[in-house]
N, C-alpha and C positions, 0 to 999 in steps of 0.2 A: 534364374538369370546365371548367366556361365560369363565368369571371370575370369584372366588371368595376370597370373604376377609375382613375385620372388616367397610368398604364402605359399607357391602352386609345387616347392621341393618340398615344407613336409605335411600340409594339406589340402582334400579331396572336399568339390562339395554339397552336398547332403541338398540341398533346398533353400533359397529363405527364405529367413524369417520376416523380419518386417524395414523399413525405414521411416528416417526422422530425416528432419527440418535439413541436421548437416550430416546424416548417413548412412549406413543397410548397411547388415548382418545375417548373414550365408548360416547355419548348420551346414558343422559340417566332422567328420574325423578322421585322424592322425594317418599318413602313409606308412613308418616305421610300428615298428610293435606292438603295444595292443596298439586300437584303434580308438581309441577313445572319442564321446564327440563333444565338439566343443564350436562354440562360437567365435563368428568371422567376422571384425567390423571392419568397412573399408569404409572410404570419405564420399563424396557421391559424382559422379564424374562431374557433375560441372564446379566442385565443391577443391577438386584434388590438387591445384598450383595455388588456391587462398588462401594467406597465409596464415588467417584469423585460423580455416579451419584446421590448418597444419597444426597447427599451439596451440587450436583447443585440443587436437586429438593424443597433441604431447603429455599435455595436462591434463585429462582426463588418463590418461594409461603410471605416471604418478597419486595420483591421488588415489586412484584402486589399491593399487601396490601398497601407499602407507596407509588405507587405509584398512586395510583387508591382514597385513600384521601391525597390527595394532587394538585390533578383533573386534572389528570391523560389521557387520551384511552384508558383505560387498562381496562381486564375484572373480577368480581367482587371474591372473593373470598368469597367459604358459606360453605366449610369445609374441611377438612386434620387429618390429624398425621402427616403433617413433620417434628414438633418438637423429635421425638424420628428421626431423622435421623441418627448418629451416631451406638445407639443397629440396627442391622442388620438383627438381629431374628423380626422385626416385619417391615410386610411390607407396602410401606408408597402409599400415593395416597393424592393428593388432588381435591377438587373441584370444577369448576366456575361455573360463568352467560353463558347462552351460547348466543352469539351473533346469532343475527338473521341476515343473509345474505349472500355474494359470496364471498372467496377472491379475493386478488386485481387482484388473478391473472388469472382467471376465465374469472373476471370481459372484463381483456382487449384480452387477448386473441381470447372470441365470438364477438369485433369491431377489425376496420381496427385501430383503434390506439383513447386511448381522445382524443376529443377537446382542445384547451392549456389550459382556464380557467376553465375547471378540472380537467386537468392535475396539473396545480399551487395550484389548492387548493386542493388537497385530496398531494400534498409536503407542504403544507403550515399547512394542518392538524395534520400532525405526525412530523413537528416541533414542535407546541404545546404540546403535549405530550414526543418533546425530550426536550424541556426547563427545563420541570418538570425534567423530568431522569437526566439531567447535571444538575443542582439543585439541587440532591436530590444526587450525587453520583453513578448513575445507568450505564451501558451503556453496550447497549440489545447487540451487540454483529454478531447477527442473523437479522440483517433488507433483509427483498427478499417481494415480491410477495405475496408469499402462506401463509405471517407471519401479513398481514394486512386482515380485514375482513373491506367491502364496507355497509356498514348500507344505505346509502344514498351517489347520484351521483349528481346534486342538490336538495341544498349545498354541498358540500360536507360531508361526515361527518366516519370518518374509525377510524376505532381500528386496533390499536398497540394487538397479540399474540408474544405467546410462547416467555415466556423467560427463558429458563434453559439453553443458556449460558452469560446466562445476569452476568455482576460483580456490586457489590454493596462494593465500597472504604473506607464503616464504617463497610463491612467482615472483621478487619484484625487476626483475629484468623487461619483462613481455606483458604488452598493457592487451587482452586482445579485445576489451569491452572497451567501447568510445560510451561519451559521456549520453547522447542522445540515441543509440541504441537497446530499444526494448528485449527485454525479456519475458515478456508477458507468455500464459500459456493461454489452453483453452479452459481449463479446469480450473486457474482461478489468481486475478487475473490481482496483482495490488499499487498500488499509488509508488510505491517508494521503487518497485524496476520503470515504471517507463520514465521516457521523455529525459532532458539534461536535467544535470547537476543533482538527477537525485543515488541517492549509494545502493547501486545494482552488490552490494559483497558485500551485505547486512548480515548476517545469521541470522535475525534473528524472522528474515520470513520466510525463513525454514522452519519455523517452530510455526508460522502459521499456519505451514504447508499442513505442516503435522494434523493442525486441529481439521486444516480444512477435508484429512483422509476421515479427521473417525467422525467428518455429516456425512459424508459420497456414505462407506459402511453405512453408518443408524439409516439412510433415507435415501439411498441411490440416484441421492438430484442430488447434478454438479454445484459448484456456489456460483463457479466464477467472477462475481462481483462479491464485495463487502454490503455493497451498500443498493438498494435502490433506489425508486424514483420518489421513493417518501422518504427514504434517510431509512429505511433497516434493514436492517443485516441478513444475509439467507436466513437462517430459525426461526422467525418471526417472520416468513409471510406462507401468505395464507398457504400454497399449495406445497411447502421442506416443513411445517411445520415438526416438532416432535408431538408433541398431543396425539395421540391417539396408538403412533407406535413407540412409547416408555408406558408403564404401568405403573410401574411404581409412583409416587406423588416425586417421594427424599428422591430418585435417581434423577426422576426430566427435572423439580429443582435446580437439584449440582449444576444435569447438564447447560439447561441452558442459561446457569449463572458461569457457564467454563464460557461457551458459544460467545454471551454477551465480552468476556474478556480480551479471548483470542478471535472473535471479527470485529474486535472494531479497526477505525479509518485510520487512525494516529499512528503511528509504530512500537510508540512510545507507553502507547495507553497498553500495548497488549503483554503477555505476558515476554519476560523477559531473557527467561536463563530455560534450560530444559531442565535443569530441575526441579523450578518452580510451575512446572510444563509440566511433567512426570507426576512430583503430590499430586497435582492435582486431576490425574491420569486414574491413579490409585484413588482417592473420595471418591469420584463416585460408583468404582467398586463398591465397595462401605454403604450399601442405599440402608441400611439397618440402625441410623442410629438418623437426627433430626435432621430439619431442612434445614441445609448452611440457615446463615444467615454472615448476609457483609456485613464487616464495618460501616458503623451513621455514617461516616465524614468519607467516605467512598461514594454509597449510594446517591449521599447530598455533589459531587465532585460532576459521575458521570450523569445526575439526570438534569442538574445546571447546565452541565454541558448539552445536555436534549435538547433541554429548553430553547434556551437561544435558540440553537440548527433549527426546527421546526418551529420556535411558535414565536411568530417576526412581529407578537407586538412588543416581547419581554427582547430582544435583538433589538427593537429599537427602544427601547429606555436603558439598554446596556449601552448606544450607539449611542444619544444621550447624554449616556452620565462621560461617557470619553469625547465627546462634544467641549465638553465643557472648558475644556485651554483653551479653545481657539476665545471664547468670551475672557482667560487671564490672561491672552497674548493683547487680545483689542484696548483690555483697557489700561494695559501698561502703555499704548500706542496712545493709545488720545488724551494720557494725562501728558505727554511730551510734545501731541503738538497742541494742546494746555499750554504747554508752559513760555512755546514759540510763538501762537497767536496773544500773549501776554502781549508783546510787544506789538499789533493791531488790534486794538480794542474795540474794532468796529465791530473785526465777526467772532462767534463763539463754534462752540461742540456744541452737543446733547450729544448723552447716549438712554436704548434704547436694551434692559438688559434680555440676555439669549432667554428668546420663546422655546420648550419644548416641544418635542410631537405629539403631544394628548390637546392643545390648545390649542395647534394648527390644523392638524387636523385634517394630513391633503397628499392629495400624489399630484406629481409635475410628467409628461412627458421626461425626464428624463429619471423618476425612481420615488420611491419615497421623502416623504417631506423628516428631517430627525430634530434639524433645529433654525433658525433663525436670529439673527443677533441683526440695528442701524444704527448707523453714523448719523448723527444732523447736522450735518452742517451752515450757518446762520450772515448776516448780513444785521449786521441794528436799523432800523428806522423800514426795513427793504422786508418783506410780505412773505417774497418767497422764500420755501427751505431744501437745501438741494440732499437728498438723502441714499445714505451710502448704505447696498442693502445687503449681506452678509446670511449666505442658505444652506445647510447641511443639509445633500442629498444625497439615502442608497442604496445601490440597485443592485437584488443580495448583502453578497458579504462586502462590497465596497462604497465605498464613502466617495463626494466630492463635496469642496469646500465654493460655493457659486459666486459669486460678487454681477450687483447688476445700479446702479445710478441710473436714480429719477427727481421728479424739480418736484414741488408741494407745492399751486399758487394757489393759496382760498377762493374761494368762488366759482374752482375749473375740474378735470379732473386733472387727476395729475399724469407728467407728461412725463419716458421715459426717451433721458440721456446717453447712456450705455446700456441694452441688451445686457442679459443671462449668461454669462463668463464663464464658465469653467476654469479655475488659480489651481486648484487644490486636489491630490486625487491618491485618498489611503487609504491601508483598512481601515472595515466599521469598527474590528478590534481594538482597534491600537487610537491610540491618543493622533491631532490630527496637527499638532503642536510637539513640533521636540525639538 
């Protein structure tokens, strides 16, 4: 593609390179002096007047300069006019150093998966650049094999490119990411980068990206999601397993523990600092020691959480335990009602304790039965009893409190006065009464 603009004064096009969601890149050479080969980046035609895209290009240039000056392995910016990003009449561009080498995507796909020492070395090299980025308040937000250039494999020497979606915490005057905008890519989809009210500027997501890069280097498999339909992380999927690929048992154990942590669905349970990630990567390169043993408290906490999510019986037991606050609340209401009814001695109130799901042992159209409590209201010398039933029902992780009113007449079937009706909905992991 041949394009013209202010860049033509200094640079001449050689050939197109690649394109992304925001812009296109072209291989160019300098017109004056030594014919330096470089990369020209332009906004896509449909984005040239898009304020958000223009702002992001300006931030990309700023972030590349900051990282390069601080020692990060990123391309050097050679030329550009992104300081004019607010003037939509100015065609934006910038020119950066051409990095010789293939993308990590091409490098891995042309192999059977890279050896452990090289794969870990690549992840460690990326960590070094990420450490500079985090210290500078910069989050890449689009770490994937296509955005990593391999200059050398032995020893690993890689360059991080394409900061088009990056964020700089010092740029407080602009907001180029809306609350409901997704920053997903096809390599790794993270829950915190999808949907509204998520923190799309959390550097810990980039740490997870490094974990995904290591997994890809070892297996040639794109993780894409942190969980499958059975709540298993990528390294536990049948065709993605590390077993058979890693011969050293201690190293295999180290890697599985590493990915257990790195691919956790909750961001607070993943690697929290680049130093922690770096240290765990180094451990993988020392397989001569004993197989790693996790702290027992950590193991119990993690497996208890997994049981709660995967084993329905365990989950229902926890939900019943949380629902006991309903009984306490009903007890309090019952005491207040009893005091009121003392003025009307003909009325009496009875109470049937909260019954758990093990005794109920059933399902409804609304979901699994968790618990049931019943209040009985009767009149002296009258056989009819009004039963006010409160039932806790769970569907997935969501619970609801339902109420129904029945009339119990001796010698005949119970009559429905008020059918089952939802009166409260809550998270099963929490108490229904706050």
